[in-house]
MARKE-813302 format. One line per 10 residues: number of its first residue (from 1); their letters; for each residue x, y, z of C-alpha. Coordinates in Angstrom, 1 decimal. Example, Ala and Ser with C-alpha at 12.3 -4.5 7.8 and 13.67 -1.06 7.14 Angstrom:
2
1	as	12.3,-4.5,7.8 ~ 13.7,-1.1,7.1
//
This chain:
225
1	mlmkkklitl	136.4,39.1,73.8 ~ 138.4,42.3,74.3 ~ 137.5,43.4,70.7 ~ 133.8,42.8,71.4 ~ 133.9,45.0,74.5 ~ 135.6,47.8,72.5 ~ 133.0,47.6,69.8 ~ 130.2,47.8,72.3 ~ 131.8,50.8,74.1 ~ 132.3,52.6,70.7
11	lcatllvawt	128.7,51.9,69.7 ~ 127.4,53.3,73.1 ~ 129.6,56.4,72.7 ~ 128.4,57.0,69.2 ~ 124.7,56.6,70.2 ~ 125.3,59.0,73.1 ~ 126.8,61.7,70.8 ~ 124.0,61.3,68.3 ~ 121.3,61.6,71.1 ~ 123.0,64.7,72.4
21	qafgasapal	123.1,66.4,69.0 ~ 119.5,65.5,68.2 ~ 117.8,66.1,71.6 ~ 120.3,67.9,73.8 ~ 120.1,71.6,74.8 ~ 121.8,74.1,72.5 ~ 123.2,77.4,73.4 ~ 121.2,80.4,72.2 ~ 122.6,82.0,69.0 ~ 123.7,85.6,69.3
31	gtgqfyvsvr	121.2,88.0,67.8 ~ 118.2,85.7,68.4 ~ 115.6,86.7,70.9 ~ 112.0,86.8,72.1 ~ 109.2,89.3,72.4 ~ 107.8,89.8,75.9 ~ 105.2,91.6,77.9 ~ 105.5,92.6,81.5 ~ 103.2,94.1,84.2 ~ 104.5,95.7,87.4
41	ggavwidstf	103.2,97.4,90.5 ~ 104.5,98.8,93.7 ~ 105.2,101.7,96.1 ~ 106.2,105.2,95.1 ~ 108.0,107.9,97.1 ~ 108.2,111.5,95.8 ~ 110.7,114.0,97.2 ~ 109.4,117.1,98.9 ~ 107.4,119.3,96.5 ~ 107.2,123.1,96.6
51	vsvtnlatgt	103.6,124.3,96.9 ~ 102.1,127.8,97.2 ~ 98.6,128.0,98.7 ~ 96.2,130.9,99.4 ~ 94.3,130.6,102.6 ~ 90.6,130.8,101.8 ~ 89.7,132.3,105.2 ~ 92.3,135.0,105.5 ~ 93.4,135.6,101.9 ~ 97.0,135.1,102.8
61	tvsgdvnmdt	99.4,133.0,100.8 ~ 101.5,130.3,102.4 ~ 104.2,128.5,100.5 ~ 106.8,125.8,101.3 ~ 107.9,122.2,100.7 ~ 105.4,119.4,101.1 ~ 106.4,115.8,101.8 ~ 104.0,113.5,99.9 ~ 102.7,110.3,101.4 ~ 103.7,107.0,100.0
71	gyavtgavgy	101.9,106.5,96.7 ~ 101.5,103.6,94.2 ~ 102.4,102.9,90.6 ~ 101.2,100.4,88.0 ~ 103.1,100.0,84.7 ~ 103.2,97.7,81.7 ~ 105.8,97.2,79.0 ~ 106.2,95.5,75.6 ~ 109.7,94.6,74.5 ~ 112.2,92.4,72.8
81	vmsiaefddp	115.1,90.6,74.5 ~ 118.1,89.1,72.5 ~ 121.5,87.7,73.2 ~ 124.3,90.1,72.3 ~ 127.5,88.6,73.9 ~ 128.9,85.4,75.3 ~ 131.4,85.0,78.1 ~ 132.7,81.8,79.7 ~ 129.3,80.0,79.5 ~ 127.5,80.1,76.2
91	frplklrlei	124.3,79.1,78.0 ~ 124.5,82.4,80.0 ~ 124.9,85.2,77.4 ~ 124.6,88.9,78.0 ~ 121.2,90.0,76.8 ~ 119.8,93.3,75.5 ~ 116.2,94.4,76.3 ~ 114.5,97.1,74.3 ~ 111.0,98.1,75.6 ~ 108.2,100.6,75.4
101	esgyanatky	106.6,101.3,78.8 ~ 103.7,103.2,80.2 ~ 101.6,103.3,83.3 ~ 100.1,105.4,86.1 ~ 101.5,106.7,89.3 ~ 99.7,108.5,92.1 ~ 100.8,110.2,95.4 ~ 98.8,112.4,97.8 ~ 99.2,114.5,100.9 ~ 96.4,115.2,103.3
111	asgtvsgysv	96.6,117.9,106.0 ~ 94.2,119.4,108.5 ~ 94.3,121.8,111.4 ~ 93.0,125.1,112.8 ~ 94.1,128.5,111.4 ~ 92.7,131.8,113.0 ~ 89.9,129.8,114.6 ~ 88.9,128.2,111.3 ~ 89.0,124.4,110.7 ~ 91.2,123.9,107.7
121	sgkleaevvp	91.8,120.8,105.6 ~ 93.4,120.2,102.3 ~ 94.5,117.5,99.8 ~ 97.4,117.7,97.3 ~ 97.4,115.0,94.7 ~ 100.0,114.3,92.0 ~ 99.2,111.9,89.1 ~ 101.7,110.9,86.4 ~ 101.3,109.0,83.1 ~ 104.7,108.3,81.5
131	vmfnvlleys	105.5,106.9,78.1 ~ 109.1,105.7,78.2 ~ 111.6,103.9,75.9 ~ 114.0,101.7,77.9 ~ 117.3,100.1,77.1 ~ 118.3,97.4,79.6 ~ 121.0,94.7,80.0 ~ 120.2,91.3,81.4 ~ 122.6,88.6,82.7 ~ 121.8,85.2,84.1
141	lsesfyvfgg	123.5,84.4,87.5 ~ 122.2,80.8,87.3 ~ 119.7,78.7,85.4 ~ 116.8,80.5,87.3 ~ 118.1,83.9,88.6 ~ 119.1,86.9,86.5 ~ 119.9,90.5,87.1 ~ 119.0,93.5,84.9 ~ 119.5,97.2,84.7 ~ 119.4,100.2,82.4
151	vggglsiqkv	118.1,103.6,81.6 ~ 115.1,105.1,79.8 ~ 113.7,108.3,78.4 ~ 110.4,109.7,77.2 ~ 107.5,111.9,77.9 ~ 105.5,112.4,81.1 ~ 102.0,113.8,81.6 ~ 101.6,115.2,85.1 ~ 98.5,116.5,86.8 ~ 98.7,118.2,90.2
161	slsanagsas	95.4,118.8,92.0 ~ 94.8,120.9,95.1 ~ 91.6,121.0,97.1 ~ 91.1,123.0,100.4 ~ 88.4,123.7,102.9 ~ 88.4,126.5,105.4 ~ 85.3,126.8,107.6 ~ 82.3,126.8,105.2 ~ 84.4,127.9,102.2 ~ 86.0,125.4,99.8
171	dstsktnnyy	88.0,125.6,96.6 ~ 90.0,123.4,94.2 ~ 92.4,123.8,91.4 ~ 94.4,121.6,89.1 ~ 97.2,121.9,86.5 ~ 98.4,119.6,83.8 ~ 101.9,119.8,82.3 ~ 103.9,117.7,79.8 ~ 107.5,117.1,80.6 ~ 110.4,115.1,79.2
181	aaqarlgvgy	111.5,112.4,81.7 ~ 114.4,110.1,82.4 ~ 114.8,107.1,84.6 ~ 117.2,104.4,85.8 ~ 116.2,100.8,86.8 ~ 117.9,98.0,88.5 ~ 116.4,94.6,89.4 ~ 116.5,90.8,89.8 ~ 114.4,88.2,88.2 ~ 113.5,84.5,88.7
191	minenvslel	112.6,82.3,85.8 ~ 109.6,80.1,86.8 ~ 110.0,78.3,83.4 ~ 111.5,79.1,80.0 ~ 108.9,81.8,79.3 ~ 107.6,83.2,82.6 ~ 109.6,85.1,85.2 ~ 109.0,87.1,88.4 ~ 110.9,90.4,88.8 ~ 111.6,92.8,91.6
201	syrlysqqfs	113.1,96.2,90.7 ~ 114.1,99.7,91.9 ~ 113.4,102.8,89.8 ~ 114.7,106.3,90.0 ~ 112.6,108.7,88.0 ~ 113.0,112.4,87.1 ~ 111.1,115.0,85.1 ~ 113.0,117.8,83.4 ~ 116.2,116.3,85.1 ~ 115.2,118.2,88.3
211	spltqavegg	113.6,117.7,91.6 ~ 111.4,116.3,92.9 ~ 112.8,112.9,92.2 ~ 110.6,109.8,92.4 ~ 111.7,106.5,93.7 ~ 109.8,103.2,93.3 ~ 110.1,99.6,94.4 ~ 108.0,97.3,92.1 ~ 107.2,93.6,91.7 ~ 105.9,92.1,88.6
221	iavrf	105.7,89.3,86.0 ~ 107.1,89.0,82.5 ~ 106.0,86.6,79.8 ~ 108.3,85.8,76.9 ~ 107.1,84.3,73.6
//
């Protein structure tokens, strides 16, 4: 009777091991990964910008720093994420994300008042189209949550437009420049399932490594396949 119980226990253990090897979860192999696409959008804050304006009514030039209103940004990225290192838990490896990102950002400043008896109004608008290559690290805090961060560099196309009205006179001008740009990003993600995640991130962006700096808080979705 005792021998029969031992045989049954051994058989159950053998079946359990076979089932686990055949159908159980396996840790991701280092170097393997997935392609992904992501879309983000959010609010943008630009540091004070130096502007020089000639008054249409008086012909005098006024210059100074302008604080832009809160703007918006929409970006998209295509990338590849892969496991590069294991720590205590092989199911939570450190991952490397390489991506190409582009998008559109816009911020404006409206002003109006009375100068020398004339009604004066103006609009300053900054538009940016960046093309960036980003290198990010990602680490899972749990089965669902992960954190990520990294840096990027690339090119930026910036257009600054200024329109003004003084009395019955009006004028507008715009200028487009190409710059090199750099950025840093830090964020957190939540995996809805194995392939889809929601992300919330902070971005610090600079053109020519000088002011004005741009800050953004963005939310988005990423799909891995």
